[in-house]
C-alpha positions in Angstrom: 0.1 12.6 19.4 -0.4 11.8 15.8 2.0 9.9 13.6 4.2 11.6 11.1 2.3 12.3 7.9 3.2 10.0 5.0 2.9 12.8 2.5 6.6 13.8 2.3 9.4 11.8 0.8 11.2 11.5 4.2 8.1 10.2 6.0 7.1 7.7 3.3 5.3 8.4 0.1 3.8 6.6 -2.9 5.6 7.4 -6.1 3.6 7.0 -9.2 5.2 4.6 -11.8 6.5 5.8 -15.2 3.7 6.9 -17.5 4.5 4.0 -19.9 4.1 1.4 -17.1 0.3 1.8 -16.5 -2.8 2.6 -18.3 -5.2 3.7 -15.5 -8.2 3.6 -17.9 -7.9 -0.2 -18.2 -7.6 -1.0 -14.4 -10.5 -3.3 -13.6 -11.5 -3.8 -17.2 -10.9 -7.4 -18.5 -8.4 -7.7 -21.3 -10.1 -8.5 -24.6 -7.0 -10.0 -26.2 -6.4 -12.4 -23.3 -9.8 -13.7 -22.1 -8.4 -16.3 -19.7 -6.3 -13.8 -17.8 -7.6 -10.7 -16.1 -5.9 -7.3 -16.4 -2.3 -7.0 -15.3 -2.0 -5.5 -11.9 -0.8 -1.9 -11.7 2.6 -1.2 -10.2 2.9 1.1 -7.2 6.2 2.0 -5.4 6.0 2.9 -1.8 9.0 4.1 0.3 8.5 4.3 4.0 11.6 5.8 5.8 10.3 6.2 9.4 8.8 3.9 11.9 6.0 6.4 12.6 5.0 6.4 8.9 5.1 2.6 8.8 2.9 2.5 11.9 0.4 4.9 10.3 0.3 2.9 7.1 0.2 -0.7 8.4 -3.2 -2.3 8.6 -2.9 -5.3 11.1 -6.7 -5.6 11.3 -6.8 -6.9 7.7 -6.5 -10.7 7.4 -3.0 -11.3 6.2 -1.9 -7.7 6.8 -1.9 -4.7 4.5 -0.7 -1.2 3.9 -2.3 2.2 3.3 -0.7 3.6 0.2 -1.0 7.4 -0.1 -1.7 8.1 -3.8 -3.9 10.1 -6.1 -4.2 7.1 -8.4 -7.8 6.0 -9.0 -8.7 2.4 -8.3 -11.7 0.3 -7.4 -12.3 -2.2 -4.5 -10.9 -5.5 -5.6 -8.4 -4.2 -8.1 -5.1 -6.0 -7.9 -1.9 -4.0 -7.4 1.8 -4.9 -7.3 3.6 -3.1 -4.6 7.3 -2.5 -4.5 8.1 -1.5 -0.9 11.2 0.2 0.4 11.1 -0.1 4.2 13.2 2.0 6.5 16.9 1.8 5.7 16.8 -1.7 4.3 18.7 -2.1 1.0 16.3 -4.8 -0.4 12.9 -3.9 -1.7 9.9 -6.0 -0.8 7.7 -7.0 -3.8 4.2 -8.0 -2.9 0.9 -8.4 -4.7 -2.3 -7.2 -3.1 -5.9 -6.1 -3.6 -7.6 -2.8 -2.9 -9.8 -3.2 0.2 -9.9 0.4 1.3 -10.3 3.7 -0.5 -9.9 7.1 1.1 -11.1 9.7 -1.5 -9.7 13.2 -1.9 -11.2 15.7 0.5 -11.9 13.3 3.3 -11.6 15.5 6.5 -8.6 14.5 8.6 -7.5 11.7 6.3 -4.9 11.4 3.5 -6.1 10.3 0.1 -5.0 6.8 -0.8 -5.7 3.1 -1.1 -5.6 0.3 1.5 -4.0 -2.8 0.0 -4.4 -6.3 1.5 -1.4 -8.5 1.0 -2.0 -11.6 -1.1 -2.1 -14.8 0.9 1.1 -16.2 -0.5 4.7 -16.4 0.5 5.5 -12.8 -0.6 2.5 -11.5 1.3 3.5 -13.4 4.5 7.1 -12.2 4.2 5.9 -8.5 3.8 3.6 -8.8 6.8 6.3 -10.5 9.0 8.9 -7.9 7.9 6.6 -5.0 8.8 5.6 -6.5 12.1 9.3 -7.1 13.0 10.2 -3.5 12.2 7.2 -2.2 14.2 7.8 -4.5 17.2 6.0 -3.2 20.3 4.6 -0.2 18.5 1.8 -2.5 17.2 0.2 -2.3 20.6 0.2 1.6 20.6 -3.0 3.5 20.4 -1.9 6.2 18.0 -3.8 7.6 15.0 -3.2 5.9 11.7 -4.3 6.6 8.1 -7.1 4.1 8.5 -8.8 3.2 11.8 
């Protein structure tokens, strides 16, 4: 039995930020005006409303944990993104920085297009991983299909 798809709002979906928030053409390109700092990370919002969608998106095999984010946004391995997560019915959003470690391109048979984001090894990343693993509980040991492996 496969997990609920994350392509609908109810099951969990990535919503693209406002057009003025990002400039996708500059992702991964060093900023000329600020040589000491790299490009600002893009912002991605992800709302996961069901446990099955969270299970399908979570990547426990990634050091520090991570999430698969269904999106049509283009990115490169190593790009930094800032995730704003809404998990289940919790009122508080979980902000976490991460790096792209997985890309599923459009048209991959049996897989949803999107990005795998590894949580940063900081307090926010640890809190996100702990919160997700608490919500998933015993489901982590299940052998159901996910968006990654």
